[in-house]
C-alpha atoms as an extended CHARMM CRD file, in Angstrom:
* protein
*
       157  EXT
         1         1  MET       CA           -156.4760000000       -5.6200000000      -89.2450000000  PROA      1               0.0000000000
         2         2  ASP       CA           -155.6990000000       -7.9380000000      -92.1280000000  PROA      2               0.0000000000
         3         3  GLN       CA           -158.5740000000       -9.7970000000      -93.7380000000  PROA      3               0.0000000000
         4         4  PRO       CA           -158.1890000000      -13.5730000000      -93.6650000000  PROA      4               0.0000000000
         5         5  THR       CA           -157.2950000000      -14.9940000000      -97.0160000000  PROA      5               0.0000000000
         6         6  SER       CA           -158.9160000000      -18.0950000000      -98.3640000000  PROA      6               0.0000000000
         7         7  LEU       CA           -156.8520000000      -20.9630000000      -99.6280000000  PROA      7               0.0000000000
         8         8  PRO       CA           -156.8600000000      -21.4970000000     -103.3640000000  PROA      8               0.0000000000
         9         9  ALA       CA           -159.1870000000      -24.1770000000     -104.6510000000  PROA      9               0.0000000000
        10        10  PRO       CA           -157.3400000000      -27.4880000000     -104.8510000000  PROA      10              0.0000000000
        11        11  PHE       CA           -158.3750000000      -28.1210000000     -108.4520000000  PROA      11              0.0000000000
        12        12  GLN       CA           -158.4190000000      -25.5970000000     -111.2830000000  PROA      12              0.0000000000
        13        13  THR       CA           -160.0860000000      -27.4100000000     -114.2010000000  PROA      13              0.0000000000
        14        14  ASP       CA           -162.2880000000      -30.3530000000     -115.0680000000  PROA      14              0.0000000000
        15        15  ALA       CA           -159.4110000000      -31.6560000000     -117.2140000000  PROA      15              0.0000000000
        16        16  GLU       CA           -157.1170000000      -31.7460000000     -114.1740000000  PROA      16              0.0000000000
        17        17  ILE       CA           -159.6240000000      -33.9410000000     -112.3250000000  PROA      17              0.0000000000
        18        18  GLU       CA           -160.1950000000      -36.1730000000     -115.3480000000  PROA      18              0.0000000000
        19        19  ALA       CA           -156.4090000000      -36.6580000000     -115.6530000000  PROA      19              0.0000000000
        20        20  LEU       CA           -156.1280000000      -37.4530000000     -111.9410000000  PROA      20              0.0000000000
        21        21  VAL       CA           -158.8470000000      -40.1110000000     -112.1360000000  PROA      21              0.0000000000
        22        22  ALA       CA           -157.4640000000      -41.5640000000     -115.3690000000  PROA      22              0.0000000000
        23        23  GLY       CA           -154.0150000000      -41.8420000000     -113.7980000000  PROA      23              0.0000000000
        24        24  PHE       CA           -155.4780000000      -43.4530000000     -110.6950000000  PROA      24              0.0000000000
        25        25  ARG       CA           -157.5600000000      -45.9650000000     -112.6590000000  PROA      25              0.0000000000
        26        26  ALA       CA           -154.6180000000      -46.8870000000     -114.8960000000  PROA      26              0.0000000000
        27        27  CYS       CA           -152.2790000000      -47.1050000000     -111.8690000000  PROA      27              0.0000000000
        28        28  ARG       CA           -150.0400000000      -44.4220000000     -113.3870000000  PROA      28              0.0000000000
        29        29  LEU       CA           -150.6840000000      -41.7500000000     -110.7560000000  PROA      29              0.0000000000
        30        30  PRO       CA           -147.6420000000      -41.1090000000     -108.5430000000  PROA      30              0.0000000000
        31        31  LYS       CA           -148.1820000000      -42.3040000000     -104.9700000000  PROA      31              0.0000000000
        32        32  ALA       CA           -147.5940000000      -38.7650000000     -103.6620000000  PROA      32              0.0000000000
        33        33  ALA       CA           -150.4940000000      -37.4880000000     -105.7980000000  PROA      33              0.0000000000
        34        34  TRP       CA           -152.9660000000      -39.8560000000     -104.0800000000  PROA      34              0.0000000000
        35        35  THR       CA           -153.8600000000      -37.2880000000     -101.4280000000  PROA      35              0.0000000000
        36        36  HSD       CA           -157.0290000000      -36.9640000000      -99.3570000000  PROA      36              0.0000000000
        37        37  GLN       CA           -158.2440000000      -34.3420000000     -101.8620000000  PROA      37              0.0000000000
        38        38  ALA       CA           -157.5440000000      -36.7880000000     -104.6970000000  PROA      38              0.0000000000
        39        39  HSD       CA           -159.5670000000      -39.4590000000     -102.8750000000  PROA      39              0.0000000000
        40        40  LEU       CA           -162.5080000000      -37.0530000000     -102.5530000000  PROA      40              0.0000000000
        41        41  ALA       CA           -162.2910000000      -35.9650000000     -106.1930000000  PROA      41              0.0000000000
        42        42  THR       CA           -162.1570000000      -39.5870000000     -107.3210000000  PROA      42              0.0000000000
        43        43  GLY       CA           -165.1110000000      -40.4930000000     -105.1130000000  PROA      43              0.0000000000
        44        44  LEU       CA           -167.2350000000      -37.7420000000     -106.6470000000  PROA      44              0.0000000000
        45        45  TRP       CA           -166.1080000000      -38.7130000000     -110.1570000000  PROA      45              0.0000000000
        46        46  PHE       CA           -167.1040000000      -42.3600000000     -109.5640000000  PROA      46              0.0000000000
        47        47  LEU       CA           -170.4810000000      -41.2780000000     -108.1600000000  PROA      47              0.0000000000
        48        48  ASP       CA           -171.1030000000      -38.9230000000     -111.0960000000  PROA      48              0.0000000000
        49        49  ARG       CA           -170.1900000000      -41.4920000000     -113.7200000000  PROA      49              0.0000000000
        50        50  MET       CA           -171.4860000000      -44.7050000000     -112.1720000000  PROA      50              0.0000000000
        51        51  GLY       CA           -174.0300000000      -43.9130000000     -109.4930000000  PROA      51              0.0000000000
        52        52  LEU       CA           -173.8640000000      -44.9760000000     -105.8730000000  PROA      52              0.0000000000
        53        53  ALA       CA           -174.3860000000      -48.7310000000     -106.1790000000  PROA      53              0.0000000000
        54        54  GLN       CA           -171.7450000000      -49.2220000000     -108.8640000000  PROA      54              0.0000000000
        55        55  ALA       CA           -169.2760000000      -46.8350000000     -107.1580000000  PROA      55              0.0000000000
        56        56  ARG       CA           -169.6570000000      -48.8670000000     -103.9490000000  PROA      56              0.0000000000
        57        57  ARG       CA           -168.6910000000      -51.9940000000     -105.9070000000  PROA      57              0.0000000000
        58        58  LEU       CA           -165.9370000000      -50.6570000000     -108.1690000000  PROA      58              0.0000000000
        59        59  LEU       CA           -164.0440000000      -48.0260000000     -106.1800000000  PROA      59              0.0000000000
        60        60  PRO       CA           -162.8290000000      -50.4460000000     -103.4740000000  PROA      60              0.0000000000
        61        61  ASP       CA           -161.1460000000      -52.7220000000     -106.0060000000  PROA      61              0.0000000000
        62        62  ALA       CA           -159.6530000000      -49.7300000000     -107.8060000000  PROA      62              0.0000000000
        63        63  ILE       CA           -158.1440000000      -48.4350000000     -104.5470000000  PROA      63              0.0000000000
        64        64  ARG       CA           -156.7590000000      -51.8640000000     -103.6410000000  PROA      64              0.0000000000
        65        65  GLN       CA           -155.2390000000      -52.2180000000     -107.1110000000  PROA      65              0.0000000000
        66        66  PHE       CA           -153.7380000000      -48.7210000000     -106.9690000000  PROA      66              0.0000000000
        67        67  ASN       CA           -152.2500000000      -49.3880000000     -103.5140000000  PROA      67              0.0000000000
        68        68  LEU       CA           -150.4970000000      -52.4800000000     -104.8410000000  PROA      68              0.0000000000
        69        69  SER       CA           -149.2850000000      -50.6330000000     -107.9510000000  PROA      69              0.0000000000
        70        70  VAL       CA           -147.3910000000      -48.0890000000     -105.8400000000  PROA      70              0.0000000000
        71        71  GLY       CA           -145.7750000000      -50.7080000000     -103.6240000000  PROA      71              0.0000000000
        72        72  GLY       CA           -148.3640000000      -50.6720000000     -100.8680000000  PROA      72              0.0000000000
        73        73  THR       CA           -150.2540000000      -53.5480000000      -99.3240000000  PROA      73              0.0000000000
        74        74  ASN       CA           -153.8320000000      -54.1830000000      -98.3050000000  PROA      74              0.0000000000
        75        75  THR       CA           -153.8090000000      -56.0580000000      -95.0070000000  PROA      75              0.0000000000
        76        76  ALA       CA           -155.7760000000      -56.1610000000      -91.7800000000  PROA      76              0.0000000000
        77        77  THR       CA           -153.8160000000      -53.1420000000      -90.5210000000  PROA      77              0.0000000000
        78        78  VAL       CA           -152.6950000000      -51.0620000000      -93.5230000000  PROA      78              0.0000000000
        79        79  GLY       CA           -153.8680000000      -50.0990000000      -96.9830000000  PROA      79              0.0000000000
        80        80  TYR       CA           -157.4520000000      -50.2240000000      -98.1350000000  PROA      80              0.0000000000
        81        81  HSD       CA           -160.1170000000      -49.3870000000      -95.5090000000  PROA      81              0.0000000000
        82        82  GLU       CA           -163.6620000000      -50.4850000000      -96.3770000000  PROA      82              0.0000000000
        83        83  THR       CA           -165.5290000000      -48.4700000000      -93.7550000000  PROA      83              0.0000000000
        84        84  ILE       CA           -163.7540000000      -45.2160000000      -94.5690000000  PROA      84              0.0000000000
        85        85  THR       CA           -164.2980000000      -45.7060000000      -98.3060000000  PROA      85              0.0000000000
        86        86  GLN       CA           -167.9940000000      -46.4510000000      -97.8950000000  PROA      86              0.0000000000
        87        87  PHE       CA           -168.3600000000      -43.6000000000      -95.3700000000  PROA      87              0.0000000000
        88        88  TYR       CA           -166.9850000000      -41.0820000000      -97.8630000000  PROA      88              0.0000000000
        89        89  LEU       CA           -169.0760000000      -42.4400000000     -100.7230000000  PROA      89              0.0000000000
        90        90  THR       CA           -172.1440000000      -41.9630000000      -98.5200000000  PROA      90              0.0000000000
        91        91  VAL       CA           -171.3940000000      -38.4170000000      -97.3930000000  PROA      91              0.0000000000
        92        92  ILE       CA           -170.1950000000      -37.3290000000     -100.8420000000  PROA      92              0.0000000000
        93        93  GLU       CA           -173.3560000000      -38.7380000000     -102.4200000000  PROA      93              0.0000000000
        94        94  ASP       CA           -175.5330000000      -36.9590000000      -99.8540000000  PROA      94              0.0000000000
        95        95  PHE       CA           -173.6880000000      -33.6710000000     -100.4850000000  PROA      95              0.0000000000
        96        96  ARG       CA           -173.6440000000      -34.1810000000     -104.2690000000  PROA      96              0.0000000000
        97        97  ARG       CA           -177.4200000000      -34.4380000000     -104.3980000000  PROA      97              0.0000000000
        98        98  GLY       CA           -177.6510000000      -30.8790000000     -103.0730000000  PROA      98              0.0000000000
        99        99  LEU       CA           -175.3000000000      -29.3510000000     -105.6510000000  PROA      99              0.0000000000
       100       100  PRO       CA           -176.6570000000      -27.3880000000     -108.6270000000  PROA      100             0.0000000000
       101       101  ALA       CA           -177.3990000000      -29.6300000000     -111.5740000000  PROA      101             0.0000000000
       102       102  GLY       CA           -175.0770000000      -29.1040000000     -114.4920000000  PROA      102             0.0000000000
       103       103  SER       CA           -172.3830000000      -27.2630000000     -112.5430000000  PROA      103             0.0000000000
       104       104  PRO       CA           -168.8010000000      -27.9380000000     -113.6940000000  PROA      104             0.0000000000
       105       105  LEU       CA           -167.0150000000      -30.9310000000     -112.1980000000  PROA      105             0.0000000000
       106       106  VAL       CA           -164.2520000000      -28.7060000000     -110.8240000000  PROA      106             0.0000000000
       107       107  ASP       CA           -166.7610000000      -26.5640000000     -108.9210000000  PROA      107             0.0000000000
       108       108  ARG       CA           -168.4700000000      -29.6160000000     -107.4430000000  PROA      108             0.0000000000
       109       109  VAL       CA           -165.1770000000      -31.2870000000     -106.4930000000  PROA      109             0.0000000000
       110       110  ASN       CA           -163.8820000000      -28.1150000000     -104.8620000000  PROA      110             0.0000000000
       111       111  ALA       CA           -167.1650000000      -27.7980000000     -102.9300000000  PROA      111             0.0000000000
       112       112  VAL       CA           -166.8020000000      -31.4020000000     -101.7270000000  PROA      112             0.0000000000
       113       113  VAL       CA           -163.2040000000      -30.7660000000     -100.6530000000  PROA      113             0.0000000000
       114       114  ALA       CA           -164.1440000000      -27.5280000000      -98.8650000000  PROA      114             0.0000000000
       115       115  THR       CA           -167.1080000000      -29.0900000000      -97.0620000000  PROA      115             0.0000000000
       116       116  LEU       CA           -166.0180000000      -32.6840000000      -96.4550000000  PROA      116             0.0000000000
       117       117  GLY       CA           -162.2420000000      -32.3480000000      -96.6050000000  PROA      117             0.0000000000
       118       118  ASP       CA           -161.5240000000      -32.5180000000      -92.8820000000  PROA      118             0.0000000000
       119       119  ARG       CA           -159.7000000000      -35.8390000000      -92.4600000000  PROA      119             0.0000000000
       120       120  ARG       CA           -161.2510000000      -36.1340000000      -88.9790000000  PROA      120             0.0000000000
       121       121  LEU       CA           -164.7910000000      -36.1780000000      -90.3870000000  PROA      121             0.0000000000
       122       122  PRO       CA           -165.2340000000      -39.9480000000      -89.9230000000  PROA      122             0.0000000000
       123       123  THR       CA           -164.4650000000      -39.5910000000      -86.2020000000  PROA      123             0.0000000000
       124       124  ARG       CA           -167.6460000000      -37.5920000000      -85.7660000000  PROA      124             0.0000000000
       125       125  HSD       CA           -169.5130000000      -40.7610000000      -86.6720000000  PROA      125             0.0000000000
       126       126  PHE       CA           -167.2010000000      -43.5360000000      -85.4720000000  PROA      126             0.0000000000
       127       127  SER       CA           -165.2260000000      -43.9460000000      -82.2650000000  PROA      127             0.0000000000
       128       128  GLU       CA           -161.4980000000      -44.2210000000      -82.8990000000  PROA      128             0.0000000000
       129       129  ALA       CA           -161.4860000000      -47.7630000000      -81.4910000000  PROA      129             0.0000000000
       130       130  LEU       CA           -164.1610000000      -48.8880000000      -83.9330000000  PROA      130             0.0000000000
       131       131  LEU       CA           -162.8630000000      -46.9440000000      -86.9400000000  PROA      131             0.0000000000
       132       132  TRP       CA           -159.3190000000      -48.2800000000      -86.6400000000  PROA      132             0.0000000000
       133       133  SER       CA           -160.3370000000      -51.8440000000      -85.8740000000  PROA      133             0.0000000000
       134       134  GLU       CA           -159.4020000000      -54.6700000000      -88.2250000000  PROA      134             0.0000000000
       135       135  THR       CA           -163.1170000000      -55.3600000000      -88.6560000000  PROA      135             0.0000000000
       136       136  ALA       CA           -163.8220000000      -51.8150000000      -89.9270000000  PROA      136             0.0000000000
       137       137  ARG       CA           -160.8800000000      -51.9970000000      -92.2950000000  PROA      137             0.0000000000
       138       138  ALA       CA           -162.0740000000      -55.3110000000      -93.7360000000  PROA      138             0.0000000000
       139       139  ARG       CA           -165.8220000000      -54.6860000000      -94.0190000000  PROA      139             0.0000000000
       140       140  TRP       CA           -168.4560000000      -52.0000000000      -93.5320000000  PROA      140             0.0000000000
       141       141  VAL       CA           -169.3970000000      -51.3310000000      -89.9180000000  PROA      141             0.0000000000
       142       142  GLU       CA           -172.2190000000      -49.0530000000      -88.8080000000  PROA      142             0.0000000000
       143       143  PRO       CA           -171.2460000000      -45.8390000000      -87.0060000000  PROA      143             0.0000000000
       144       144  ASP       CA           -171.3280000000      -45.9910000000      -83.2140000000  PROA      144             0.0000000000
       145       145  LEU       CA           -171.4890000000      -42.2220000000      -82.5390000000  PROA      145             0.0000000000
       146       146  LEU       CA           -173.5720000000      -40.3980000000      -85.1340000000  PROA      146             0.0000000000
       147       147  PRO       CA           -175.6890000000      -41.9650000000      -87.8930000000  PROA      147             0.0000000000
       148       148  LEU       CA           -174.9140000000      -41.2670000000      -91.5190000000  PROA      148             0.0000000000
       149       149  PRO       CA           -177.3650000000      -39.6250000000      -93.9000000000  PROA      149             0.0000000000
       150       150  ALA       CA           -179.6120000000      -42.1620000000      -95.5510000000  PROA      150             0.0000000000
       151       151  VAL       CA           -178.7860000000      -42.3610000000      -99.2460000000  PROA      151             0.0000000000
       152       152  GLU       CA           -180.2170000000      -44.9510000000     -101.5380000000  PROA      152             0.0000000000
       153       153  PRO       CA           -178.9650000000      -45.6000000000     -105.0380000000  PROA      153             0.0000000000
       154       154  GLY       CA           -180.8220000000      -43.4310000000     -107.5090000000  PROA      154             0.0000000000
       155       155  PRO       CA           -181.8930000000      -44.3290000000     -111.0390000000  PROA      155             0.0000000000
       156       156  THR       CA           -178.2700000000      -44.5150000000     -112.2400000000  PROA      156             0.0000000000
       157       157  GLY       CA           -177.0230000000      -46.3230000000     -109.1410000000  PROA      157             0.0000000000
């Protein structure tokens, strides 16, 4: 019987992640490169560099700006989604706090992608009706299925 093979890690180097985030922040990243894995990597990068409180403030505007730069829109039904963004910042921050201090960015990002990369993860916490509502897209709404881990901004947040 063949042994299952694991998928390669989505990112190979810290420099690759730094370039991804730089391209995103400067609105030079191709739209096709703004994948779910890229979102997760960027979320961890923002949390590492800015702390939770500042990431919660700055990442939403950066996503909205990027969406517009690639021809997208941010409306009540498409584009930026506040609840999903804040959900991922919360679960990434909770996970990040358990990672070994000083480990390379690429290792931490790949661990986040491997552990939190299921795009259906928010639906464990939010009903589909709530998650895809215009209210949840526009502002943070509390989960109606499963509570999120409690994370408070640390000394850098």
